[in-house]
N, C-alpha and C positions, 0 to 999 in steps of 0.2 A: 353562668360562670364556669361550670364544669365543661360545657361544650367548648368554650373559648380556650380553656386550659388544654383540653385534649387536641384541639385544632393546632395550637401553638406547638405542642409536643410533637405532633405528627409532622408538621412542617420542619421542625428542627431535625428530626430523624431523617427526613428526605434529603435535607441539605447535607447531612453527614454522609449519607449514602453516595451522593454525587461527589463529595470531597474525596471519598475513598477511591472512586474511579479515576480522578485526575492524578492522585498520588501514584497509582500503579502505572499510569501512562508515563509519567516522568521517570519512574524507576526503570522501566523497560528501555526507554530511549537513552537515558543517561548511561546505563550499563553498556549499551551498544556503542555509544560515543567513546566511553572510557576504554572499552575493549580494543578499539582501534589505536588508542594511544598506549595503553598498557600491554596490549597483546591479549589473546584469548586464553592465556594460561589460567589454571585454577588459582594460582597465587594472586594474579591480578584481580580475578573476579572476587575472590574471598576478601581481598583488601578493600575493594570498592564497596562490597556489601557491608563489610565491617564499618567503614566510614559512614555509610548511609545509616546504618542502624545505631551507630554511636550518636549521631545527630538526633535521631528519634528519642533515644534514651535521655540525652541532655535536655531536649525540649520538654519532655514529659516531666522531668524532675523540676526544672526551673519554673515552668508555667504552672505546674501543679501547686507549688508553694505560693506563687504570686496570686493565683485566682482565689485562694482561701481568704485573702485580705481585700478582695474586691467585691463590690455589690452588683456589678454589671457584667457577669460572665458572658452573656450572649453578645454584648457589644465587643468584648475582648475577642470572642471567637470570630466575629465578622471582620475585625481588623486583621486578625491572624490570616484568614483566608485571602484577603486582598494582598497582604504582604507576601504570602506564598506565591500567588500568581505573578506578581511583579518580579520577585527574585528568580523564580523558575524561568522566566523569559530570558534572563541574563546568563543562566548557567552555561548554555552551549558556547557563548562568546568567551566566558571565563575559562572553560575547559580547553578551548582552542588556543587561548593565550598562554597556557601552561607549556605547550609543546617546545617553544624555543628554550625555555628553562631546562627541560629534561635533556635536550640535545646539548646545551652548553655544559651541563654537569657531566654528561657522558663523555664529552670531549675533554673536559678539564681533568677528569679522574682517570683518563686513559682507558675508557670503556669499562669502568667498574659497575657491574650489574647491581650489587647490593646497595651502593651509594645512590645510584640513579633511582633504584626502586624506592629507597627511603625518601628521596626528594619527591617522587611521584605521589607517595602516600601522603606526605605533608600537604602538597599542593591540592590534591584531590579532596583530602579531608577539609581543607580550608574552603574550597569552592562549594562543597556539599553541606558544610556545617550549618550555614544560615538557613537555607530552605528546609533542610531536614529537622533542624531544631524547631522551626515554626510548625512543621507538620506534627512533630511529636507532642507539641503543646495542645493540640486541638482536643484530644480525647479527655484529659483531666479537666479541661475548661468546660466542655459540654457536660461531662458527668456531674460536675459541681452544680451546673445550672439546673439540670433535671432533678438531681437528688434533693436540692433545696425546695423545689416546687412540689414534688410528689412524695417525698419522704420514703421512697422505695429505691434505696441505693443499688441493691443487687440487680433489680429489674432494669433500672436506668442504665447501669454500666453494661449489662448483658445485651440490651437492645442496641446501644451505641456501638459496642465492640462488634456485634454480629452484623449490623447493617453497614458499618464502615468496611468490614471485610467483604460483605456482599458487593459493595461498590467496587472493591478491589477486583473481585471476580469480573465484574462488568468491564473494568478498565483493562484487564488482561485480554479479555475476549475482543473488545473493541479495537485495541491497538494491535493485538496479534493476528486477528483474522480480517480486519478491515482497514484501519487508517494507515498503518505502516506500508502495506502493500499497495493501497490505492492512492495515497497522498504523500507519503514519505515521513521522515523523522521530524522535520521542522513543523510541518502541518499538524502532526500528532501533539507536539508540545504546545502549539498555538491553541489547539482544542482544549488541552488541559488548563492552560492559562485562562481561557474564556470561562471554563467551568468554575475555577477558583474565584475569579472576579465577580461572576454572577452570584455564586453562593455567598461571598462576603457581603455584597450589596444587599441581598435579601435578608441576611442575618442582621445587618445594621438596621434595616427597615423594621424587622420584627422587634428589635431591641427598643426602637423608638416608640413603637405601639405599646410595648409592655411597660415602659417607664411610668406613665401616669398611674397604672394599676398598682405598681409597686409602691409608688409614693403615697397613694391613698390608703394603703394597708395600715392597720393599727400597729403602732410601735410598742414593743414590750421592753420593760427595763432589763438590761443585760444582767443585772445582779440576780434576778430571779429566773432567768431563762437557762434551761439546760438543753443542749443539743441532744437529740435522740441517739442512743448508742447503737452501734451496728455489730461489731465483733464481740462475741461473748468470752473472748480469751484474754489472758494476761499479756503483758508487754513482751515477756520473753518467748511466749508461744507465738505471738504475732511476728516476732523477729525470725522464728523458725519457719513460719509460713513464707516470709520474704526469701529466705535462703532456698526453701523447697521449690518456690515458683521460679527462682533463678535456675535451679537444676532441671526443672521441668522444661524451661526454655532451651537449655543446653541439649537435652535429648530430642526435643521436637525438631530443631533445625538440623541436628545430626541425622535423624531418621530421614529427613527430607533429602539430604545429600546422598545418603546410601540408596534410598529407593528411587531417586531420580536417575542415578547411574544404572541401577539394575533394570528399571522399567524401559530403558532404551531397547532392551531385547524385544519388547513388544511394540514400542512406539517408533523405533528407528530414529533418524536424526532430523526430521522435519521440524521447522520452527513452530508449526502448528501443533505438533506433538508435545513440545515443551510448553507451549501456551495452554494447551488443553490439560496437561497434567498439573500445571500450576493452578489452573482454574478448579480442578478437582480438589487439590489441597485446600485452597481457600474456601471453597464451597462447604467442605466438611467443617472447617473451623467456624464459618458463619452460621450454619445450621445448628451446630452444637451449642453455640453461645445463645442464639435466639431461642432454642428449645428450652434450655435450662433456666433462662431468665424469668420464665413464668413462675417457677417454684423456688428459686434460690433464696428469696427473702424469708421463706417459711421453714427452712431447714433448722432443726433443733441442734444438730451436730454437723455443721458444715465441714469441719476438719476431717471427720470420718468420711464424708462424701468425697473430699479431696483425696483421701487415702484410697478409697474404692476406685476412683477414676485413674489414679496412677497404677493401681493393680491391674485395671482393665487394659491400660496401655501396654504393660509388660506382657500380659497374656495374649493380646491381639498380635503383638510383634512376633511372638513365638508361633502363633497360628499362621501368620503370613509366611514365615520361613518354611513351614510344612506344606503350604499349598502352592508355593511359587513354582515348583517343578511340575506338578500336575496341570497347572494353568498353561504351561508351555509345551504340553505333551502333544503327540500326534492326534490323540482322540479329541482333545480340546479344540485344536485347530479344525478338525473335521466337523465337529458338532457346531461350533460357533463361527467358523470361517473368519473373515476380516473383523467381525464384531468382537472377536476374542480380545482384541486390543482394548476396547472399551470395558469389557467385562473384567479383564485382569486388572486394569488400572483402578476401576471403581472398587472392586473387591479388596484389593490390597491397600488402597490409600484411604478411601472414604471413611470406613469405620474408625480407623486410627485418628484421623483428623477431626471427626465428630467428637471424640472424647477429649482431644486437646482443646477444642472449642468450648467444651463444658467447663474445663478446668479454670479458665480465666475468670468468669464471674464468681465461681465458688471461692477462688483464692482471694478475690476482692472482698467478699463478705467476711472471710476469715481474718482479713488484715485491717480493713478500715475501722478506725476507732469510733468515730461519730460523724454525723452529717455536716458538722461545721468544719471538718478537716478532710473532706473527700478528695479535694483537688490534690493536696499534698500526698495523701495515701495512694491515690491512683498513680501519681507521678513516680513515687518511690517503687511501687509494685511493678509498673510497666518498665521502668528503668532496669530493675533487677532482672526481669524476664528478658529484656533486650540484651543486657550484658551477658546473660547466659547463652542467648542465641548467638552472639558474636563469638564467644568461646567455643560453642558447639560447632560452628562453621569451621573455625580454624583448626581445632583439635581433630575433628572427624576427617576433614579433608586432607590435612597434612600429616597426621600422626596415626590415627586409629586405622583407617582403611588401608593406607600403604603398609602399615606394620602388621596388623592383625588380619586384614581381609574383611570383606563386607559382612560375611556371616558372623565372625567373631565380634565384629564391631556392633552388630545388632544385639548380640548376646550381652555384651558389656552395657549397652544402653538400656536394655530391658532390665538388667540387674539393678541399675540405678533407679529406674521407676519402681521396682519392687522394694528397694531399700527405703525410698521415700514413703511408700505405702505403709510399711511396717513402722517406720518412725512416727508417722502421723497417727496411726492407730494407738500407739503407746502414749502419745501426747494428749489425745482427746479424751478427757475424763467424762465428757457428756455422752459418749457413745455407749450403747448397751453392751453387756458382756457378750451376748451371742453374736453381735456384729463384729466385735473384736476377734472372737474365736473364728468366725467365718473368714475374716480378713487374713488371719494367720494361716489358716488352712489353705486359702487361695494362694497366698504368697508362697507357701511351701510347695504347693503343687506347681506353681509357675517355675520355681527354682529347679524342680525335678525335670520339668519339660525343657528348661534351658540346657541342663546338662545333656539331655538326650539330643537336643538340636545341635549342640556344638560339635558333635561327632561327625557331622556331614556338611558339605558345602553345597547347598541347593543351587547357588548361582553357577558354580563350575559345572555341576551336573546338567544344568539347562544348556550350557554352551556345548558340552560333549554330546548331548542328545541332538542338538541342532546339527552338529557336524555329522553324526551318524545318519540322520535323516537325509543329508545331502549326498550320501555315498552313491546313490543311484541316479541323482538328478544333476550333479555338478558337471559342467562342461570340462572335459579332459582332452588335452592335445592328443592327436592320433598316435604320436610316438609313445604315449603312456597308456592308451586306452586298453591295450591287450594284456597289460600286466595284472597279476592277481590283486583283488581288492584289498586295500590297506587303509588304515586310519592311524595317524600319530599326531599327538599334540607335543610340540617341542617346548613351548613355553606358554604358560598361562599366568599372568601376573597382574595384580591390581595395583596400579601405580597411582601417583597423585593426580595425573591428568586423565587417565583412562585405564580401563581393563583391557590388556592386550592378550590376544591369543594367536600364536604362531603355530600352524599345523599343516599337514598334508593329507590329501585324499588320493589314493592310488599314485603316490609319489608326486602329485601335483600340489605345489606349495602355495599357500595363501596366507593373508594377514587380515585379522579382524580386530577392530577396536570397539569395545562395548558390544560385542556380538554383531557388529555391522561390517560387511566386507569392504576393505579399503583397496586392496590390490592383489595381484597374483602374477605368476610368471608370464610375461607377455613382451613381445618385441616392441610394442608401442612405447613401453617405458624406456627401453634402450635408446630408441630414436630421439628421446628428449635430450640426450647427450650428443648424439651424432649429428642431428640436423643443424644445430647452431654452429657446429664446427665447419660446416660448408659455407657459412655466411660471414665469418670474421677473419681478418688478417692477423695471423700470429697471436692467437689468444693466450693469455697467461693465467688470468684469474677467473675461476669458474665457481659460481654459487648455485647450489641446488636447494630450493625451498621445498620441503616435504621429503624426508629421507625415505620413508616407507620401508620397503625391503632392501633398499640400498642399491637397486639395479642401476639407476641413473648414475649414481656415484661410481659404481664399479665400471660401467661402460666409459665414463669420462676418464677414469684412471688409465685406460688403454692408450691415452695420449700423454706421453711422458713429459711434454712441455707444460702441462696444466698443474696449477696449484688449486686444490679443490676444497671448498667449504660446503658442508652439508648442515642444514638446519631442520629441526623437527620439533614439534610441540610436545611429543611424547618421547621422552628419553629412552624408554624401554625398547623402542624400535632399534636402537643401536646395538642392543644385546642380541638381537635376532639376526644380525648381518651374517654371522658364520653359519647359521642354520640354512639360510636361503642360498648362500654362495660358499662353496668349499674353499675358494681361494681368498676369502675375506681377510684372513690374517696377512696374506701377502700384500693385499691392497693397502691395509693399514700400515704395514711395515715400510712402505715406500716413504713415509714421512710427508707425503704431499696431500694427505686427506685430513681435514680438521672438522670435527663434529661439534655442533653447538645445539644445546637444548633450549629452544626459544620459539616464540611465535615468529614466523617468517617475515610478516609485514613489520612487526616491531623491530626486528633486527635491521631491516633496511631503514626504518624511521630514525633510529638512534645512531647507527654507524655511518660515518661519512665515507667509508671505503668505497672505491669504484671497482667494478668488475667488468671484464670483457664479455662474459656470458652470464646471464641470470636465467635459470629455468624454474618453472613452477608446475607442480602436479597436485592440484587441490583435491581435497577429500570428496569422493562422490557421495550421493548424486549431486547434480547441479544446484538443487534447492536445499542441500544440507545446511543446517543452521550454522552461520558464521563463515561459510565458504564464500559468500558474496564479497567478503573483505578482500579476496584475492581476484575478484572479477571486476571491480569497480574502476571508473575513470581515475579516481584519486590514487588507487593502487598502481595502475598502469603508469601514471605520471611519476609516482614515487620510484618505481623500478627504473623508468627511463632516466631519472635524475641520478641514478647510481651506476649508469653505464659509462664506460669510456667512450671517447668520440667515435670509435669504430665498432662499438659493442653491439650485442644482439640479446634480445629477450625472447624466450620461447615459453609458451604456456600450452599445456596439453589439457584437454577436457573431453570426457567420454560422450558428450552430446546432450541434447535436450530437445524440446519441441522447436518448431521452426521459429516461432517468435522469440524464444530464449536464445537460440543460436545466433540469429540475425541481430538481436540486440547486443550480444557480446561482440559480434563482428563489427557492428557500428561503433561501439565504444572503443574497441581496440584500434580500428582504422583511424578514428579521430585523433588518438594519442600518437600512433605510429604511422605517419603518412608514407614512410618508406618500407612498410612491412609487407608481409605476404601470408596467405592462408593455405594450409596444406591438409590433405586428408590423412587419416590413420592408415597404417599398413594393410589393414584388412577391410578398408572402405567403411570403417566406423570410427568415430572419434575425430577430433580436430586438433591441429597444431596452429597456433598463432605465432608467427616469427616476426618480431619487430626489430628493425635495424635502425641505427642512428644515421646512416647515409644510404643512398640508393644502392640496390644490389647490383654487383658486377657479375653478370651471368657467365662471363668468360672465366672468371676466377672460380665460380661455383663449379663449372665443368672440370677445371683443373683439380679442384679439391676432391671431386667425385672420382676422378682417375686415381688419385693417391689413396682414397678410401678403399676402393676395390682392388688396388694393387698391394695393399697391406694385409698379409694373411692373418695377422693378429686381430685386426679390426673386422675382417670378413668373418672370422671364426666367432667373434662376439655377436655379429648381426644374425647369424644363422643358428645360434645355439639352440633355440627352441622351435623355430619353424623356418620356412623358406620364403616368407612373404616379401623379403627384400634381398633375396639371394643374388639378384642381378641389379646392375647399375640402373637399368631402365625402370626398375620398380620404384626407386626413389624419385626419379625424374617425373614419373607419372602420378606421384602423390601431390604435386603442385596443383593448386586450383586457381587462386587469384592473387594479384597484387593488392595492396591496400586500396588503391584508387578504384579498382574493379570491385573489390569487396564492399567499399562504401557505396558505390552505385547500386549494388544489389540490396543493401540493408539500410539506406538512409531514411526510410520511412519508419524504422523501428526505434525503440527507446534507447536512450543512453543510460547505462547502469551506473549509478553513482552511490556514494555513501549515504546521501540523503534519500535517494530513491532506489532501494535495493530490489530491483525488479525481479531478478531470478529467484530470490529467496521466498517470495510470496506468490506461489502459482495457483493457489486453490481455486479461485473463481475462474481463472483462465482454463484450468483443467476441467472444471465442471462444464464450462461452456464449449470449449473447443476440443476436449479430449487430451490424452497424454501420449499420443503417438510420437515417437522420437524421430528427429530429422537428422540424418547422418549424410556424409558425402555420398553414400549409395543412393540416397533419395535424390540428390542433385543429378547423379548420373541417370537415374530413371526419368527425371524430368526432361532430359534431352531427347528422349524417344529411342535411345539405343539400348540394347540388352545390357543388363547389369553384369559386371565382372564377377568371377568366382572369388572367394575370400583370398586365395593366394595368387590370383591372376592380376597382374599389375597393368592391365590394358589402360591406355591413356584416356583422359576425359576429352570430350569433343572440343571444349574451349581452352584446353591446356596443351599447347605444342611442346615438343621436347625441350629440355633445358638448353640445348645447343642453339635453339632458334629464338631465345627469349630476350637477348640483349636489347633489341630494338623496341620491345614492348614494356620495358621496365617502367612501372608507375604510370602507364598509359591505359585508360579504361578501354575495354573492348567495345 
């Protein structure tokens, strides 16, 4: 009998592990889908996460109450898993069905952002509510099942919580490193659905096998049966535990937000970095829960243990602040090299999340009254923690970090943990006096350390150190290279969307977001504005997606006939315009430039306005997380639908491997059959120029004459270098028409929302290498000598513009 019991227990634990993997697969994909509808703003992401977690809280609370009145929790669990799979399969369809509603509300309210956002919240909440409610109910249901069988509530809960979280780690790694890149979003959801259906079927099978054994068990009169007690505390202390666990959830998710942003300094912006970091977060929680589950039922004073763990969180947080700078030092990079990324992430994140993982089982033992009410107890406890997490996400992301900065936010959060520790030490009358004294001493020491830590900002120090290390390695234009070495930070601001750093090295100005280089002073950015002006008849409306330094907007403003709209996800970039360009005030004073803080794709999605020119300058590198939303077939089609009949769409990107570039060329050429592909001014980087009608090369020549006959426009073109000082320089940037480009790339992938090819390059890079493929590479493939950076010698297969009228849209 013992062997059967342990076999059943092991099978149930394995099933819950598998269920955890499918849950994270869904969350990853649903967030990607909703980001394309909501935009990739932090407001949208936080709203979606809040809706997701609210469903988990509701499900935990409701199903926890229900399962205490049921005698068949394993059967209930099996049905829940099957229902999760069936509903999850419908979520993508329901999310897509919400788009016409958002667009209608946006149009009916005259473009009201708040009202549209409110409707999106309601619709997304409604779509996610059912599957997440079902997911939230699985933990209390299975905890009730195991606790009734084994009478070890703390151990049962700890194992379930830990293994389900371990399954989440597997789900993150499988989806982030394998299925999304290899098979796409819909296939990843299909895998999750298959897991849920299989888990549910097996759970029902186990429930049927267990039923005869339960029926044969001797029945005891309810009048003389007392359920074993779990918590040694009074009702009001247990309520304090509920509040404390809520506050602990608040700090846990807030820490995750802060450290996720700061660790980008080490991890950069790859989707693999985010997946790996989330896996480390979840691994710590899983290991902590599994480890403490072995002893949690034996604690004589579990509330004192809860207090000690909160104290450890506060002290570890202060320790992390102290070591953040040294981990990013030159010595650390020299000693550990690229492995420093892993060491830094594990050292800063894993110990903290180990402690948070231990807190959940201890809180459960402190709160649950008896074994006959474990479902309801876990439901209330998990709901409280989830509500705290929702509040932590919103308050940290929208209030604390933008207002106080990351360092002071960490100090505030650590103070909350220390306050919980002191409070619980005072409440626990079972704790020995020396343990209380030790707790107070530790808390006081932590407060002292907090005061010292708050005097310095290690995150800004790390940014400044990185800038200083680049003094001798950063590429500087020849015109500035002979000037005395200088370093100046114009603006360093932690905003809601990102931490922005505007600075210069030797008077060479650059822009970083979260410590990652976004752009610098380059003629390539100017040409994003000038190139489409050669392709459109009498343009009036100009839209620039990705404001950056404002260079494209400034160059476009040199054309007095244009009404210009600039969109950027990070509104702090608008504040830096005057730093990068001395005449920024004059540009804004024209009244023709309008700036919008929003996700560029979302702006096009909701606004029906048509533009003569739409330009896009996505964040580098090509595989940066979220950037594929501006490279996909669906985005190109959306942009095309917002062009006037004679309009043009221009996308600049700095390049990638040959398979990536040709996949983007294939995708672009399929959507814009009348388009063209151009090289960057220095033979690196690419321009895709899509037009609504065939290019009239005679008119292009006429516009080139006007461009180089206008001293204001020429002055703008040669402000930073002479790469396009001559008319011929732009002529010779032309490479292919769309038909020619399609012929060269037709064997490569189509990049789509469902199959985000460029965002998941890991296995390709390991197999084929990471060598970039630029227009210079194409030149070399012809067998001719490569041109110098500022030499605009023509490509062999690209005759001068004057000779192109006859070959428009005809493959070579």
